[in-house]
C-alpha positions in Angstrom: 6.9 -16.1 -31.1 9.4 -17.5 -32.5 10.2 -20.8 -30.6 14.1 -20.5 -31.3 13.9 -17.0 -30.0 12.9 -17.6 -26.9 14.3 -17.2 -23.8 14.3 -21.5 -23.6 15.5 -22.4 -26.8 18.5 -19.2 -26.5 19.5 -21.5 -23.3 19.0 -24.6 -24.2 21.7 -24.3 -27.2 23.7 -22.6 -24.9 23.9 -25.6 -22.4 24.2 -27.4 -25.7 27.0 -25.6 -26.8 28.9 -26.2 -23.6 28.1 -29.6 -23.9 29.2 -30.2 -26.9 32.5 -28.3 -26.3 33.4 -30.8 -23.2 33.1 -33.3 -25.3 35.0 -32.2 -27.4 37.8 -30.9 -25.2 38.0 -34.7 -24.1 38.1 -36.3 -27.1 41.3 -34.1 -28.4 43.0 -33.9 -25.3 41.8 -36.0 -22.8 41.1 -39.1 -24.6 44.6 -38.6 -26.3 46.5 -38.1 -23.1 45.2 -40.8 -21.2 46.4 -43.1 -24.8 50.0 -41.7 -24.7 50.3 -42.7 -20.8 49.2 -46.0 -21.0 51.7 -46.6 -23.7 54.0 -44.8 -22.2 53.2 -46.8 -18.8 53.5 -49.7 -20.9 56.9 -49.4 -21.9 58.5 -48.1 -18.9 57.3 -51.6 -17.6 59.0 -53.2 -20.5 62.7 -51.0 -19.8 62.3 -51.9 -16.0 61.9 -56.0 -16.6 64.7 -56.4 -19.0 67.7 -56.1 -16.3 65.7 -59.2 -14.4 65.1 -60.8 -18.0 68.2 -60.3 -19.1 69.7 -62.6 -15.6 67.6 -65.3 -16.4 68.3 -65.4 -20.1 72.5 -65.2 -19.7 72.4 -67.3 -16.7 70.6 -70.1 -18.8 72.7 -72.7 -21.1 71.7 -72.7 -24.7 69.9 -76.1 -24.7 67.7 -74.6 -22.1 67.2 -71.0 -23.0 63.6 -71.5 -24.8 62.0 -72.5 -21.6 64.4 -69.6 -19.9 62.9 -67.5 -22.7 59.2 -68.4 -21.7 59.1 -68.3 -18.1 61.0 -64.5 -18.6 57.6 -64.6 -21.2 55.2 -65.6 -18.3 57.0 -63.5 -15.6 56.7 -60.4 -17.6 53.9 -60.0 -19.2 55.0 -59.5 -22.5 57.2 -61.7 -25.6 60.9 -61.9 -25.4 63.1 -62.7 -28.4 67.0 -63.1 -28.3 69.1 -61.8 -31.6 72.5 -61.5 -33.3 72.7 -59.0 -35.3 74.5 -59.4 -38.8 76.1 -56.5 -40.7 74.3 -54.1 -38.4 71.2 -54.4 -40.6 70.2 -58.6 -40.3 68.9 -59.9 -37.2 68.7 -63.9 -36.9 66.7 -65.0 -33.8 68.5 -67.2 -31.5 65.3 -67.9 -29.5 61.6 -66.8 -29.2 59.3 -67.3 -26.1 56.7 -68.0 -28.7 58.5 -71.0 -30.2 57.8 -70.1 -33.6 59.8 -68.0 -35.7 60.1 -64.6 -35.3 60.7 -63.2 -39.0 58.1 -61.3 -38.1 60.6 -59.1 -36.1 63.0 -59.2 -38.9 64.4 -55.7 -39.5 62.8 -54.4 -36.0 64.2 -50.7 -35.8 64.1 -51.0 -32.2 66.6 -54.0 -32.0 68.4 -52.8 -34.6 69.0 -48.9 -32.7 69.8 -50.5 -29.6 72.5 -52.8 -31.6 74.3 -50.1 -33.3 73.9 -47.9 -30.5 74.8 -50.1 -27.5 72.1 -48.5 -25.4 69.0 -49.6 -23.9 66.4 -48.5 -26.9 62.5 -48.5 -26.1 59.4 -47.9 -28.3 56.6 -48.8 -30.2 56.2 -50.3 -33.6 52.9 -51.3 -35.9 53.3 -54.6 -37.2 50.8 -55.2 -39.6 47.2 -53.6 -38.6 48.4 -54.0 -34.6 50.7 -51.4 -32.5 53.7 -53.0 -29.9 55.7 -51.7 -27.0 58.6 -52.9 -27.1 62.3 -52.4 -25.3 65.5 -54.1 -26.6 68.6 -54.3 -24.8 72.4 -55.5 -25.9 74.2 -57.6 -24.2 77.4 -57.8 -26.1 79.0 -59.6 -28.8 76.6 -57.7 -31.2 73.3 -60.1 -29.0 70.1 -58.1 -27.9 67.2 -58.9 -26.3 63.3 -57.7 -27.1 60.9 -57.5 -24.7 57.5 -56.9 -26.8 53.9 -56.6 -25.7 51.2 -55.9 -27.6 49.3 -52.7 -26.8 45.6 -53.8 -28.2 43.8 -54.6 -24.9 45.5 -51.5 -23.2 44.3 -49.2 -26.9 40.9 -51.3 -26.5 39.9 -50.1 -23.1 41.0 -46.4 -24.7 38.7 -46.5 -27.2 35.9 -48.2 -24.7 36.5 -45.4 -22.6 35.9 -42.9 -25.8 33.0 -44.7 -26.9 31.6 -44.3 -23.3 32.1 -41.1 -23.0 30.7 -40.2 -26.1 27.1 -42.7 -25.1 27.4 -40.8 -21.8 28.1 -37.2 -22.9 25.2 -37.3 -26.0 23.1 -38.8 -22.9 24.0 -35.9 -21.1 23.4 -33.4 -24.1 20.1 -34.5 -24.4 19.2 -34.1 -20.7 21.0 -30.6 -20.4 18.6 -29.6 -23.6 15.6 -31.0 -22.0 16.5 -29.3 -18.0 18.0 -26.5 -19.9 14.4 -26.0 -21.6 12.0 -26.6 -19.1 14.4 -24.5 -16.9 14.3 -21.9 -19.3 10.0 -22.4 -19.7 10.0 -21.6 -15.8 12.0 -18.7 -15.8 10.1 -17.5 -19.3 6.7 -18.2 -17.2 7.7 -15.6 -14.6 9.3 -12.8 -16.7 5.9 -13.3 -19.0 3.7 -12.4 -15.8 5.6 -9.3 -14.8 5.7 -8.7 -18.4 1.6 -9.3 -18.4 2.2 -7.0 -15.2 3.5 -4.0 -16.5 1.3 -3.8 -19.2 -1.2 -3.6 -16.5 0.2 -1.3 -15.5 0.9 1.3 -18.6 -2.9 0.4 -19.6 -3.5 2.1 -15.8 -4.9 -1.1 -13.7 -3.0 -0.8 -10.2 -5.4 -2.9 -9.0 -4.0 -6.4 -9.0 -0.5 -6.9 -6.7 3.1 -7.9 -8.9 4.3 -10.9 -6.7 6.6 -13.7 -7.3 7.8 -15.4 -3.8 11.5 -16.2 -6.0 14.1 -15.0 -4.1 16.7 -14.4 -7.3 17.3 -11.7 -9.7 13.2 -11.9 -11.1 11.5 -11.7 -8.1 13.7 -8.6 -7.1 12.8 -7.2 -9.9 9.1 -8.2 -8.8 8.9 -6.8 -5.7 10.3 -3.1 -7.7 7.5 -3.4 -10.1 5.0 -3.7 -6.9 6.8 -0.7 -5.5 6.1 1.1 -8.5 2.3 0.1 -8.5 1.5 1.6 -5.0 3.7 4.8 -5.7 1.8 4.7 -8.9 -1.7 3.9 -7.3 -0.6 6.3 -5.2 0.1 9.3 -7.4 -3.3 8.1 -9.5 -5.6 8.7 -6.2 -3.6 11.8 -5.3 -3.8 12.9 -9.1 -8.3 11.9 -8.4 -8.1 13.7 -5.4 -6.4 17.1 -6.7 -8.7 17.4 -9.7 -11.8 16.9 -7.3 -10.1 19.5 -5.1 -8.6 21.6 -7.7 -12.8 21.5 -9.6 -13.9 22.0 -6.2 -11.6 24.9 -5.6 -12.4 26.3 -8.8 -15.8 25.7 -9.1 -17.0 27.7 -5.2 -15.2 30.9 -6.2 -16.7 30.7 -10.0 -20.4 30.2 -8.8 -19.5 33.0 -5.9 -18.4 35.6 -8.3 -21.3 34.5 -10.5 -23.8 35.1 -8.4 -22.7 38.3 -6.8 -22.4 39.6 -10.7 -26.0 38.4 -11.5 -27.0 40.4 -8.1 -25.3 43.4 -9.3 -26.3 43.5 -12.7 -29.8 42.5 -11.3 -30.3 44.3 -8.3 -30.8 47.7 -6.9 -28.4 47.8 -3.9 -27.1 50.5 -1.6 -23.0 51.1 -2.1 -22.7 49.2 1.7 -23.8 46.1 0.2 -22.4 46.7 -3.1 -19.1 47.1 -0.7 -19.5 43.9 0.7 -20.1 42.2 -2.3 -16.7 43.8 -4.5 -14.9 42.7 -1.3 -16.1 39.3 -1.2 -15.2 38.9 -4.5 -12.2 40.2 -4.3 -11.4 37.4 -1.8 -12.3 34.5 -4.5 -10.4 36.2 -7.1 -7.1 35.9 -4.6 -8.2 32.6 -3.9 -8.4 31.5 -7.6 -4.9 33.4 -8.1 -3.3 31.4 -5.0 -4.2 28.4 -7.2 -2.6 29.2 -10.0 0.5 31.1 -8.7 1.0 27.3 -6.9 0.3 25.0 -9.6 2.7 27.8 -11.9 5.5 27.6 -9.4 5.3 23.9 -9.0 5.3 23.5 -13.4 8.0 26.3 -13.5 10.0 23.6 -10.8 9.4 20.5 -12.6 10.4 22.5 -15.7 13.7 23.7 -14.5 13.1 27.0 -15.1 12.1 28.6 -11.8 14.9 31.3 -11.3 16.0 32.5 -7.6 18.2 35.4 -6.8 20.3 34.7 -4.2 21.5 37.0 -1.7 22.6 37.7 1.6 18.8 37.3 3.5 18.2 38.1 8.0 16.2 35.5 9.0 15.0 37.0 12.1 14.2 40.3 10.1 11.9 37.5 7.8 10.1 36.1 11.2 9.3 39.7 12.1 8.1 40.2 8.6 6.1 37.5 9.0 4.5 37.9 12.2 3.2 40.9 11.0 1.6 39.9 8.2 0.0 37.2 9.8 -0.8 38.9 13.1 -4.8 40.4 12.0 -5.2 36.6 10.9 -3.9 35.2 13.8 -5.9 37.5 16.3 -9.3 36.4 14.0 -8.3 33.1 14.2 -7.9 33.3 18.2 -4.1 31.7 17.7 -1.2 33.6 19.3 1.6 34.6 17.4 5.0 34.9 19.0 8.6 35.5 17.7 12.0 34.2 19.2 14.9 35.9 17.3 18.7 34.0 18.7 20.1 36.2 16.1 21.2 34.1 13.5 23.3 34.7 11.1 22.3 35.5 7.3 21.8 33.4 4.9 22.4 32.7 0.8 18.4 33.1 -0.7 16.2 34.1 -2.4 14.1 36.9 -0.1 11.1 36.7 -1.8 11.1 32.8 -2.2 12.1 32.5 1.6 8.9 34.7 2.6 6.5 32.9 0.5 8.3 29.5 2.7 7.2 31.1 5.4 3.9 32.1 4.3 3.4 28.7 3.2 4.4 27.1 7.0 2.7 29.6 9.2 -0.8 29.5 7.5 -0.3 25.9 7.8 0.2 26.3 11.1 -2.6 28.3 12.1 -5.7 26.7 9.4 -4.7 23.1 10.5 -4.8 23.9 14.5 -7.9 25.0 16.6 -8.6 28.2 18.3 -6.0 29.0 21.3 -3.5 27.3 19.9 0.2 29.1 20.3 2.4 29.3 16.7 6.2 30.0 17.4 8.9 31.5 14.8 12.4 31.3 15.6 16.0 31.5 13.9 18.6 29.7 15.2 21.6 28.5 13.7 22.9 24.7 13.2 26.5 24.2 11.9 26.8 25.5 9.0 23.0 26.5 8.2 20.5 28.9 9.6 16.8 27.5 10.4 13.6 29.5 10.3 11.2 27.0 12.5 7.9 27.5 12.4 6.1 25.8 16.2 2.6 24.6 17.0 1.0 23.3 20.1 -1.6 22.1 18.2 -2.9 18.4 17.9 0.4 17.5 16.1 0.1 15.1 12.9 -1.1 11.4 12.7 1.8 9.5 12.2 0.2 7.9 9.1 0.2 11.0 7.3 3.8 12.2 8.6 6.0 10.4 5.6 2.9 12.1 2.7 2.9 15.5 3.9 5.0 16.7 1.3 3.7 14.7 -1.6 1.6 16.7 -4.1 -1.8 17.5 -3.4 -1.8 15.7 -0.2 -4.1 16.6 2.5 -4.5 15.2 6.0 -7.8 13.2 6.9 -10.4 14.6 8.8 -8.7 18.7 8.3 -10.9 21.0 8.4 -8.3 23.4 5.8 -9.9 23.1 2.8 -6.6 24.1 0.3 -5.3 22.1 -2.4 -2.3 20.4 -0.9 0.1 22.1 -2.7 1.6 24.0 0.2 4.1 22.2 1.4 5.1 20.5 -1.6 5.6 23.9 -3.0 7.4 24.4 0.3 10.2 21.3 0.0 11.1 22.2 -3.3 11.9 25.5 -3.8 13.9 25.4 -0.4 15.6 22.5 -2.9 16.3 25.4 -5.6 17.6 28.0 -2.8 20.0 24.5 -1.5 18.1 24.0 1.8 15.3 21.6 2.8 12.1 21.3 4.9 12.1 19.2 7.7 9.3 18.2 9.9 9.5 17.2 13.5 7.0 15.4 15.5 6.5 15.3 19.0 3.4 14.4 21.0 0.7 18.1 20.6 3.8 19.5 19.0 5.1 20.4 15.4 7.7 22.0 13.7 8.7 22.5 10.4 11.7 23.8 9.6 13.6 25.9 6.5 17.0 25.2 6.3 19.3 27.0 4.4 23.5 27.7 4.1 24.5 30.8 5.7 26.1 33.3 3.5 30.0 32.8 3.0 30.8 36.2 4.5 28.5 35.4 7.9 30.0 31.9 7.6 33.5 33.9 7.0 32.9 36.0 10.1 31.7 32.9 12.4 34.8 31.2 11.9 36.9 33.9 12.5 35.3 34.4 15.9 35.0 30.9 17.0 38.7 30.9 16.6 39.1 33.8 18.4 37.1 32.6 21.5 39.4 28.7 21.1 42.5 31.3 21.1 41.6 33.6 23.8 40.3 30.3 25.6 44.0 28.9 26.0 45.5 32.0 26.6 
């Protein structure tokens, strides 16, 4: 992989750009602002010193003027010059704290402006290659007092700050790149571990768990991968179990049919025996047909091509129909079959699909419970829905199996049933297509499967009117 396209390189580059931009802003905005503030502070200091210096100069006599200017310069930390203006463009030095010629101040714009305007004037000027802060004040009679201070030291400090900021910035830039690249490398290693885990999962290897102890987004992603791995591993186990179960379910009736056909072809059998063989063969064909129908229904649900006819269905009537269908089976297996109709309202559903779900639930109760168990079919209303319940007082479902009973291909361990594990999954899918659900309620020695369906609109409206009538009657 190109190293410049890695996460570490990109993150380091991004951090370097941020640091470089910050340094640029400091150099363009902060340093000039600091320089302006220092210059302004120096000029203001000179302006504030002018009244005191003026008093010292005016109180001194001509003989002691140079000494007074020197004392004033020491107190103001600035050069003090005393000028007389001639023709408003020529300056004559009367005295200077430096004790030397003030020819360098000839034509000083700050002094000339103060003389012309008659007001205190301040600013900066450049003489040679140096910059000075100045403040000038007229003294009357064409005389002007000037305070001048070099800005060299102040500006040197600013330049020193700029150099140090630049050096510190370069060090910070290098440290940022190093730390950013290192941190990104650690981050990238975690991502590469997730990439390898995803490749293992994609190749069908679910044996190694996906682990990451981080509490950040990568850690959350790793935990999501682990949940996905566990789910896919469960589906893979279920798929293998289903293949084994389906193979067994198909092999047994096929071998049985083959054996009976061979007997019918090669043996001279009496009619009674032939009828028994044909009856057994018909049962095996029904078994194959049911398995094929289950698989076809699931494939239609997955493809969204399962069609249902919605109409008003009487759940109480269907409960009695189911009881009649399974009465012979219940007697043969030693089960007691009861029907409790609580006058539930009609539901909006497909009658054949409701019967199919009911058959799955009743058969499940009979097959998975021992002889002598009572199986009850009951109907009831709950809010805007109606219930068809199938309850048994058998040993119940183990707690570890409860979350998986509706999973495809799942069969409770230790069960004596030989089904494919598709029945409850199909029941749940069919109920969902009709806008309902199949719920499981488990208690000690009691298992209840409830088919929940929406009440038909007319039934719902009638029930609402009836409730309102009872409320109004009670109010009267």
